C-alpha positions as CSV (number, residue, x, y, z in Angstrom):
1,X,0.8,31.3,0.4
2,X,-2.1,31.7,2.7
3,X,-1.8,34.1,5.7
4,X,-2.0,31.2,8.2
5,X,0.8,29.3,6.5
6,X,3.0,32.5,6.4
7,X,2.4,33.2,10.1
8,X,3.2,29.6,11.0
9,X,6.5,29.7,9.0
10,X,7.4,33.1,10.5
11,X,6.7,31.8,14.1
12,X,8.8,28.6,13.7
13,X,11.6,30.3,11.8
14,X,12.1,33.4,13.9
15,X,10.6,32.1,17.1
16,X,12.7,28.9,17.2
17,X,14.6,29.7,20.4
18,X,11.5,30.9,22.2
19,X,9.5,27.9,21.0
20,X,12.3,25.5,22.1
21,X,12.4,27.0,25.6
22,X,8.6,26.9,25.9
23,X,8.6,23.1,25.1
24,X,11.4,22.3,27.5
25,X,9.1,22.3,30.5
26,X,5.5,22.0,31.6
27,X,2.8,19.6,30.3
28,X,4.4,19.5,26.9
29,X,7.6,17.9,28.4
30,X,5.6,15.3,30.3
31,X,3.5,14.4,27.3
32,X,6.6,14.3,25.1
33,X,8.3,11.9,27.6
34,X,5.2,9.6,27.6
35,X,5.2,9.7,23.8
36,X,8.9,8.8,23.6
37,X,8.4,5.9,26.1
38,X,5.4,4.6,24.0
39,X,7.4,4.6,20.7
40,X,8.9,1.3,19.7
41,X,12.4,2.6,19.1
42,X,14.8,-0.2,20.0
43,X,18.6,-0.3,19.8
44,X,19.6,-0.1,16.1
45,X,16.2,1.1,14.8
46,X,16.2,3.6,12.0
47,X,13.9,6.5,12.9
48,X,12.7,9.6,11.1
49,X,11.4,12.5,13.2
50,X,9.3,14.7,10.8
51,X,9.0,18.4,12.0
52,X,11.4,17.7,14.8
53,X,11.3,21.3,16.2
54,X,13.9,21.6,19.0
55,X,14.7,17.9,18.7
56,X,13.6,16.8,22.1
57,X,11.8,13.6,20.9
58,X,14.7,12.8,18.5
59,X,17.2,13.1,21.3
60,X,15.1,10.9,23.6
61,X,14.9,8.2,20.9
62,X,18.7,8.5,20.1
63,X,19.4,8.1,23.8
64,X,17.5,4.7,23.6
65,X,19.9,3.5,20.9
66,X,18.0,4.4,17.8
67,X,19.7,5.9,14.7
68,X,17.6,9.1,14.2
69,X,17.3,11.5,11.3
70,X,15.4,14.6,12.4
71,X,14.1,17.0,9.9
72,X,12.2,20.3,10.0
73,X,11.2,22.9,7.4
74,X,12.7,25.7,9.6
75,X,16.4,26.1,9.1
76,X,16.7,28.1,12.3
77,X,14.9,25.4,14.2
78,X,17.2,22.7,12.8
79,X,20.3,24.8,13.7
80,X,19.0,25.2,17.3
81,X,18.2,21.5,17.6
82,X,21.6,20.4,16.3
83,X,23.5,22.8,18.6
84,X,21.4,21.6,21.6
85,X,22.0,17.9,20.8
86,X,25.7,18.6,20.5
87,X,25.8,20.3,23.9
88,X,24.1,17.3,25.5
89,X,26.4,14.9,23.8
90,X,23.6,12.9,22.1
91,X,24.9,10.4,19.6
92,X,23.2,8.6,16.7
93,X,21.4,11.7,15.6
94,X,21.5,13.7,12.4
95,X,19.5,16.8,11.6
96,X,18.4,18.2,8.2
97,X,16.0,20.6,6.5
98,X,13.0,19.0,4.7
99,X,9.2,19.5,4.3
100,X,6.8,16.9,5.6
101,X,5.0,16.8,2.3
102,X,8.3,16.1,0.3
103,X,10.6,13.9,2.3
104,X,14.0,13.3,0.6
105,X,14.3,9.7,1.5
106,X,13.8,6.4,-0.5
107,X,10.7,4.3,0.0
108,X,10.6,2.0,3.0
109,X,13.7,3.4,4.7
110,X,12.7,3.7,8.4
111,X,11.5,1.3,11.1
112,X,9.7,4.2,12.7
113,X,8.5,7.5,11.3
114,X,6.9,10.0,13.7
115,X,5.6,13.6,13.8
116,X,4.9,15.5,17.0
117,X,2.4,18.4,16.7
118,X,3.1,18.7,13.0
119,X,0.3,17.2,10.9
120,X,-2.4,19.6,12.2
121,X,-0.2,22.6,11.1
122,X,0.1,21.4,7.5
123,X,-2.1,22.9,4.8
124,X,-2.5,19.3,3.5
125,X,-2.1,16.8,6.4
126,X,-2.9,13.9,4.2
127,X,0.2,14.7,2.0
128,X,2.4,14.7,5.1
129,X,1.0,11.5,6.4
130,X,1.3,9.8,2.9
131,X,5.0,10.8,2.8
132,X,5.5,9.4,6.3
133,X,3.9,6.1,5.2
134,X,6.0,6.0,2.0
135,X,9.3,6.2,3.8
136,X,8.3,3.6,6.5
137,X,9.3,0.0,6.1
138,X,6.6,-2.7,5.7
139,X,5.8,-3.8,9.2
140,X,7.2,-0.5,10.6
141,X,5.5,2.1,12.7
142,X,4.0,5.6,11.9
143,X,3.2,7.6,15.0
144,X,1.8,11.1,15.5
145,X,1.0,13.3,18.4
146,X,-1.4,16.1,17.4
147,X,-4.2,17.9,19.0
148,X,-7.6,16.5,18.0
149,X,-10.5,18.4,16.5
150,X,-12.3,17.8,19.8
151,X,-9.7,19.7,21.8
152,X,-11.1,23.0,22.9
153,X,-10.5,25.7,25.6
154,X,-13.3,24.5,28.0
155,X,-12.2,20.9,27.8
156,X,-8.6,21.8,28.5
157,X,-9.6,24.0,31.4
158,X,-11.7,21.1,32.9
159,X,-8.8,18.6,32.2
160,X,-6.3,20.9,34.0
161,X,-8.6,21.4,37.0
162,X,-9.2,17.6,37.2
163,X,-5.5,17.0,37.3
164,X,-4.7,19.9,39.6
165,X,-2.3,21.5,37.1
166,X,-0.8,24.8,38.0
167,X,-1.7,28.1,36.2
168,X,1.3,27.9,33.9
169,X,0.5,24.3,32.8
170,X,-3.2,25.2,32.4
171,X,-2.3,28.2,30.2
172,X,0.0,26.0,28.0
173,X,-2.8,23.5,27.4
174,X,-5.3,26.3,26.7
175,X,-2.8,27.8,24.2
176,X,-2.5,24.4,22.5
177,X,-6.3,24.2,22.3
178,X,-6.5,27.6,20.7
179,X,-3.8,26.6,18.2
180,X,-5.9,23.4,17.4
181,X,-8.9,25.6,16.9
182,X,-7.0,28.1,14.7
183,X,-5.4,25.3,12.6
184,X,-8.5,23.0,12.6
185,X,-7.0,20.2,14.8
186,X,-6.3,16.8,13.4
187,X,-8.9,14.1,12.7
188,X,-8.8,10.6,11.3
């Protein structure tokens, strides 16, 4: 396993509670809310959230009436997300452990398959995307939200200044830009 992969797994396994709290507020939460609103998850849709992290997107879609299965490779993250969903009383949501590159579901199962800030972290993003396509029904949707290869620290500082973001929000965007640089960002 390469050092970068090992560090990523370590961060998401042992840093699950810290990461979950970090994503609960700031520009990530606003971006996440916009992404959830954009997604075509109607009442009764079957949805797969790949790399669900703390489960915020999965909960948002379940609150809209979708039947959501949320998976992550980190057992600790899945436990945190499941406990959090239970505390908020979210229904229509099931959590499990799975890798994006080997999803344990039959072909054409879901109306919507999504990944939020996942593909750019994978050693082989194409394998993860291929699996997402495989489990999505014909005519269904595949959606991702990942930093692009064009995302960099100067562009995020300029963006934050243009929007008048506070120092904490600016710092979070800059950290995401640094992560995109470290992991290579995601491109078409």
